[in-house]
C-alpha positions in Angstrom: 59.5 156.8 101.1 59.8 153.6 102.6 59.4 152.9 106.2 59.6 149.1 105.8 62.1 146.9 107.6 64.5 146.1 105.0 65.6 143.1 103.7 69.3 142.3 103.1 70.4 140.5 100.3 73.9 139.0 100.1 75.7 138.0 96.8 78.4 136.1 97.6 81.8 136.7 95.4 81.6 133.1 94.0 78.2 134.2 92.4 79.2 137.5 90.9 82.7 136.5 89.9 84.7 133.7 88.7 86.8 132.8 91.6 89.5 130.7 89.6 90.0 134.0 87.3 91.8 137.3 88.1 89.3 140.0 88.1 86.6 138.0 86.1 83.3 139.1 86.7 80.2 137.2 85.6 78.6 139.8 83.7 75.6 137.3 82.8 74.7 136.0 86.3 74.7 139.6 87.5 72.1 140.7 84.8 70.2 138.0 85.4 70.3 138.6 89.4 69.3 142.5 88.4 66.6 141.4 86.6 65.0 139.2 89.1 65.8 141.6 92.1 63.6 144.5 89.6 60.9 141.5 89.2 61.0 141.0 93.0 59.6 144.3 93.9 61.0 144.6 97.2 59.8 147.6 99.0 63.1 148.3 101.2 66.3 146.5 100.1 70.0 146.6 100.7 72.4 145.0 98.8 76.0 143.9 100.1 78.6 141.7 97.6 81.5 140.1 98.1 84.8 140.5 96.4 85.7 137.4 94.6 88.3 137.1 92.1 88.3 141.0 92.5 89.0 141.9 96.2 90.6 138.4 97.4 93.6 137.7 95.3 94.8 141.5 95.6 94.0 141.6 99.5 96.1 138.4 99.6 98.9 139.5 97.8 99.4 142.6 99.7 98.6 140.8 103.1 96.0 143.7 103.8 93.9 141.7 106.2 96.7 141.3 108.6 97.1 145.2 108.5 100.1 147.9 107.7 103.4 146.7 108.5 105.4 148.4 105.8 104.5 151.7 103.9 104.6 150.1 100.6 101.3 148.1 101.8 99.7 151.3 101.2 99.6 150.9 97.6 98.3 147.5 98.1 95.8 148.8 100.1 94.4 151.3 97.5 94.8 148.7 94.9 92.2 146.5 96.9 89.8 149.1 97.4 90.0 150.2 93.7 89.4 146.8 92.4 86.4 146.6 94.6 85.1 149.7 93.3 85.7 148.5 89.6 83.5 145.2 90.8 81.0 147.4 92.4 80.5 149.5 89.1 79.8 146.7 87.1 76.5 145.6 89.6 75.6 149.2 89.8 75.6 149.2 85.8 73.2 146.3 85.7 70.7 147.5 88.7 70.8 150.9 86.8 70.2 149.2 83.5 67.3 147.5 85.3 65.7 150.6 86.2 66.8 149.8 90.1 67.2 153.2 91.7 70.4 151.9 93.5 73.2 154.2 95.0 76.5 152.5 95.9 78.0 153.2 99.7 81.5 152.8 99.6 82.2 151.2 103.1 85.7 152.8 103.4 84.4 155.8 103.6 81.9 155.3 106.4 83.1 152.5 108.6 86.4 152.4 110.6 87.2 149.2 112.6 89.2 148.3 115.8 91.1 144.9 115.0 89.0 144.1 112.1 85.6 144.7 113.9 83.3 147.2 113.3 84.1 150.2 115.9 82.2 153.3 113.9 79.5 152.9 111.0 78.0 156.5 109.9 75.0 155.3 108.6 73.5 158.9 108.1 73.4 158.5 104.1 72.3 155.0 104.3 69.4 155.9 106.6 68.3 158.5 104.0 68.4 156.5 101.1 66.3 153.8 103.0 64.1 156.7 103.7 63.4 158.3 100.0 63.3 154.5 98.8 66.7 154.0 97.2 68.5 150.6 97.1 72.1 151.2 99.0 74.7 148.9 97.4 77.6 148.1 99.8 80.4 145.5 99.5 83.1 143.9 101.2 85.9 146.6 101.4 89.6 147.3 102.6 89.0 149.8 105.7 90.9 151.6 107.7 91.8 150.2 111.2 92.4 152.2 114.5 94.7 149.4 115.6 95.9 147.6 112.5 96.4 150.6 110.3 94.0 148.9 107.5 92.4 145.7 107.2 89.5 143.8 105.2 86.1 144.3 106.2 83.8 141.3 105.0 80.8 141.7 103.2 79.2 139.2 105.7 80.0 141.2 108.6 78.6 144.3 107.3 75.4 142.1 106.5 74.9 141.2 110.1 75.9 144.5 111.5 73.3 146.3 109.5 70.8 143.7 109.7 71.1 144.0 113.8 71.2 148.1 113.5 68.4 148.6 111.2 66.0 145.3 112.5 66.1 143.7 109.2 63.2 141.6 108.2 65.5 138.9 106.9 68.5 138.2 105.2 68.9 136.5 102.0 72.3 134.8 101.4 73.3 134.1 97.7 75.8 131.7 97.2 77.1 129.1 94.3 75.6 126.0 96.1 71.9 124.8 97.4 72.5 126.0 100.7 74.8 125.0 103.5 76.2 121.4 103.7 77.6 119.2 106.1 81.1 119.0 103.8 81.6 121.2 100.5 79.4 119.5 98.1 82.0 120.5 95.2 84.3 118.1 96.8 82.1 115.5 98.3 79.2 114.4 96.0 77.2 112.5 98.8 77.6 115.7 101.1 73.9 116.3 102.5 72.3 120.0 102.7 71.0 121.6 106.1 67.6 122.2 105.2 66.7 124.1 108.4 69.0 125.0 111.3 68.2 126.7 114.7 71.1 129.2 116.4 72.0 125.9 118.6 72.8 123.8 115.6 74.2 126.6 113.4 77.1 126.8 116.0 77.8 123.4 116.0 77.8 123.3 112.3 80.3 126.2 112.2 82.7 124.1 114.7 82.3 121.3 112.3 83.2 122.9 108.9 86.3 124.4 110.5 88.2 126.7 107.6 87.5 126.2 104.0 91.0 125.7 102.4 90.5 128.9 99.8 91.8 132.1 98.9 89.5 133.6 100.3 90.6 136.3 102.9 87.6 136.6 104.8 87.7 132.9 106.4 85.7 130.7 104.1 82.1 129.2 105.0 83.3 128.7 108.7 84.0 132.5 108.6 81.1 133.5 107.1 78.6 131.3 109.8 80.8 133.0 112.4 80.1 136.7 111.2 76.5 135.9 110.4 75.6 134.6 114.0 75.1 137.9 115.6 72.0 138.5 113.4 70.7 135.0 114.1 71.1 135.6 117.9 68.9 139.1 117.2 66.1 137.1 116.3 66.5 138.2 112.2 65.6 135.1 109.9 68.1 134.0 107.4 68.0 131.9 104.0 71.2 130.6 102.1 70.1 130.0 98.6 72.0 129.1 95.3 72.1 132.4 93.6 73.8 130.7 90.2 70.3 129.5 89.8 67.2 131.1 88.0 64.9 132.7 89.8 66.4 131.7 93.1 67.2 136.0 94.0 64.0 136.7 93.0 61.8 133.9 95.1 64.2 134.7 98.0 63.5 138.0 98.1 59.5 137.5 97.9 59.5 134.6 100.3 58.6 131.8 97.9 59.7 128.5 99.0 63.2 127.4 97.3 65.9 125.0 98.1 68.3 126.1 100.4 69.1 126.4 103.9 66.8 128.5 106.4 67.8 129.7 109.7 66.1 130.8 112.5 67.1 131.6 116.2 64.8 128.8 118.0 
């Protein structure tokens, strides 16, 4: 039975899928990360993953984030949710194969939003999972919304919400770059990484980055930072690491020094 404060691991869509493909999972990376999670032997862990080339193109195609405007979109909502369960299934395959006692928790079955913000989250099952020493696995999902009918709930909003609610020990954010940069390092090779940021600096970085020009329906890097700020405000330390590189996830979970961006309140 685990009473330890949980560590929350977020696996970005660009880490576990090929965002240029369609329904293209990076199964080798998913398996490697599962092995690293197993080796980290983390006492209390929650995993949240993004949608990448599964959730984002489908949600964009049907305009799910903006809410239900026509009855025809209901099928698009169902499809967006379904493809996320498919990606989640691939991650669960790897976790269970590596003998991690993990359980999938479907956000659309326990979360309601108001205008895209979480208004109700029944975390009874999640809490019980943690008490019993299971690893709950959640993901960005298409969820029902009191004002919009339905919308897209990002994995980043989930991460911050759970971190604050459960008083997490820390958050480890796995992306496909060596932390947070002043510009997109894939476009600008001279972009410098931020090694350490406090809350005030993080807010300035968010304003500077602006919205990334991608098909990410959850707002690109600026959107991610905005979603994660409440957790930093609550005093929960965060590290942004490159989860596509060997052993980074394992070392991030165990607290070893690695390349990346450390974010703390002060």
